[in-house]
N, C-alpha and C positions, 0 to 999 in steps of 0.2 A: 428382152426387157432392155431398153437403153439406160446406160450408166448416167445418173444424175450428176451435176457439178459436185454435190457433196461426196459422192462416191468416188469421183475422180480424184477429188483433193485428198481423201483419206487414202487412196491407193498410192498416189504420188508420195505421200507422207510417209506410208509405210516403206515404201521402196527406199526412200531417201534415209529413213533410220537404219535400215538394213545395210545399205551402203556404206553408211558412216561407222557402223559397227565393223564391217568388214576392213574398212580403212584403219580403223584404230588398231586392229588385230595384226595388221600387216606393218604399221608405222611405230619404231619404238620412239619416236619423237613424240608423237600423240599419246603413248602409252605413258611417258614420263611427265607430259604436261596436263594430262587429264586423268582423273581418278578412274580405276577399273570398272567401278561400279555405274559410274554415269552414262556411258552408252548403252549400257543393258537395262538401266532404268528407263531410257527412252525407248527402246524396243518394247519392254515389258509393257508400258503402258499403251504404247499402239495396239499390241496384241490384246489386252484387257479390253480396250475400246471395240475392238473388231469382235471379240466373242459377245460382250454386252449387246452390240449392235445386232448380231446375229440371233441372239435370244429374243429381241425384242421384234424382230421382222418376221421369227417364226411364229411367235404369239399373234401377229398381226394377220398371218396367212390362215390362221384355223377360226378367226372370229368370222360369224356368219355375215355375210351381205345382207344390206337392208333390202328389204322386199321392195320391189317395183311398185310404184304407185300406179292408179288407175288413170291417171291422167296421161301416161306415157302412151306414144303412138303404139298400136299393135303392128308386129311384123309384117312385112308383105314380100313380094316376089323380089323387090329391089334389094331386100335385107339379106338375101340367101348367102352371100360372100362375106357377111359381117359376123360371123360365130352362129349362125342359125342353120338348122339341120332340117331338111324336107322329109316329111313321112305323111301317112295317111291316118284319118281318124276312122271311128268304128264303122262309119258310113262309106268308108273307100275314098272320101275326098282327100285330095292333098293338101296339107298344112305345113307351117314352119314351127319348130320348137327349139329352145336354146340349146346349143351344143354342150356337152359335158364340159364342166371346167376342168381347164389344164393343170396338172399336178404343180405346184409350185416350190415344190422341195429343191433345196439348193445343194450341191456338193461343197461340203466344208472340211477344211481338215480338223479332226477330231481335237479338242481343247487338251485333252492329255498329252497328244502327240506334240503340241506347240510347247506346252509347259516343260516336256522333257527336253526339247531341243533348247529351250531357253536356259534351263539349268545347267544342261551341258556347255553351252556356251560361256556361262557365267563361271562355272568350274574352270574352264580352260583360261579365261581372261584372268582368274584369280592367280593360277599357276605362272602364267605370263608375267603378270605383275610381280609375284613373289620371287621367281627365278630369274628375269631378264634386267629387272632394274636396279639401280645403284642402292636403292634402298633394301634390296634383298642382302646386301653385304653387311656384315655386323658392324658396328661402331667400332670394334677395335681393330678388325680388318680395314675399314675405311682410313682409320689413323695410320695405318702401317702402309697402305698403298699411297697416302698424300706424301709420306715420308719418302717413299721410293720414287714418286714423280718429282718430288723437290729436288731429289739427289741427281736425277737424270737431267733436269731443267736447270740446275746449276752448273752441271758439266758442260752443257751447250753454251749457257750465258757467259761462263767464265767468271762467276761472282757468285756471292751468296743470295738466293732467291727464296721465295717461298711460293709453292703452289697448292690451291684450295680447289675441292669440288664443289661447285656451286649449288649446294642442295636446295636452296631456296630459290634458284633462278633469279637472284637479284641482280646478276650482270649478264647473264646468258640466256638462252632459251628461246621461246617463240616470239616474246616481247621484244627482244634486241636482235633475233634473227643471227645470234654470234654464238659459235660453238666454244670460244675461249676468248678470255679478254686479259690483257696484260697492262699494268701500271708500271711504266719503267723507272720511273723516280722512285717508287717505294719498293722496287723490286718483288712484286707480288703478281700471280696469274692466277685466274679462276678458269676452270673448266666445267663444261656442261657436264651433268651428271652422266648422261649416256656415252660420253667420251670415256670417262672414269671406269665406266662399268666395261667398256671394250678393252681399255687398256688392263684392268685387273684381271679380265679373262684371259689374256695373253700373258702377263706377267706372273700371276699367282693360280692361275687354273691349268695353264698350259694348253689352252684351247684358243684356236685362231678365231673361230665365230665366223660371221659371214665377212668374205673378203672386203667388200667395199667399206664396211665399218671399221674393220682394222686398220685399212690402209688411212682413212680419214682420221681416226683416232690417233695413231703415231704421228701423222703429220700436223695434227692441232697441237699436240704437245710440244713436237719440235718449232712449231710456228711461233708460239706464245714465248718459249724459251729464246728463239733467236730476236724476239722483241726485246726481251730482258736484256740482251746483249747491249741493246742502245740503237737497234735498226727500226726505224719507225715507217719506212716505206713498205706498203703491203706486198706489193710484186717482188721486190727484192726478197723480202722476207720469206715468202712463200717458195721462191726459187732455193734460198739456202735451207729451208725446212725439209724440201725434199732430199737434198743431199745428206742433211743431219739425220733423216729419218732413216736411212739404211743401216747405220751405225746403232741408232736408238732401238730400232727392231731388234738387231743381234743381241744387243744387252739386256732386252726385255725377254729375250728366250727363244726369239725365232732364227731359224736358220738363215745364213746367208743369201742363198738364192731366194728363199721366201720374202726376206725383208726388202731386197732389191726388186723383185717382182711387184710388191705390194707399192713401192713409191714409182716404180714405173706407171703402174696402172693408175695411181693418183695424178702423175704428170699429165697422163693422156686425158683424163678427165678435166683438169684444170685447162688444158689447151683447148678443149672442146665446148667448154663452158662460156657462152658469149652472151648471159643475162647481165642486165646493168647492175644486179645487185653485188655481182662479182667482179664487176669492171675493174676495181682497184687492186684485184687481186690476179689480174691477167698477167701471165708470165712474160717477161720481156724477151727481147730477140737474142740477148746475151746470156739468158739461162740456157745454156747448152754446152756440150762436151768442148772445151777449150775457148769458151767465151769468158767475158770479163768477170761473171758471177760464178764461175766453176771454182768449188773449194779446193779440188784435187785435179789441176791440170795435166798431172803427169799420170793420172788414172784414164786408161782407155773408156772405161764405163761411166755412163751418166744415166740417173743422178747417182 
């Protein structure tokens, strides 16, 4: 049986919902911006519709077909390939009779299995939301972490500053596409909650976590602290942040080699990023060992 437009739309919708759920599970930014229950509510709604539609179709399959009316033409030899079977009557004469109806049973995943899978995904999402997000850190520990981040930023900025984790995404996140924001005149910086969580993992849990996340988080804190020093140019600020990030990583508890390796990896990503969004952050030619932006010209290593 050929699929109807509705079937194709429903199938595409279910696939789209499933892809969205998988992307949500793999993206910490999506997990921070979207409540954990929303993607699974979407998936659950699609599965409920799927089950209800299956029940309706099953009922339709068992309903008796309307009897043929006498006005319809009797089958002849030309109809032998249209679902009729040739046989003989009591007198031995060949006749055509309707073929036995085909089984319309469709193979479906049992509803209980879908329910178990949905519950399993829900539980996993809840654990991710609880353990990986900034909200999983207690208010006392959040205040302690902000105090530590503030001290590190003040050390880089060379003056009294204040660092906050932007719980409400008032300045950071998906809406602004900013992982950190600095208000130089006020000496205040806001960090995206995912950045705070990665920094907390490093400084207070002794866990590096995903390397890309760790490198980016350390760079963002160093970047905003460099802005608070009074430097406004994004490209120069990023260059200084990569260099400051080595010592910052060490002060947060990383080994010297690990801290430098993270900043080298972040520098490589900065150099390879040619998107328009990151155009202002593109590292200048003088961001190199011995260049004008080298904070440690006597150090053979860079950053």
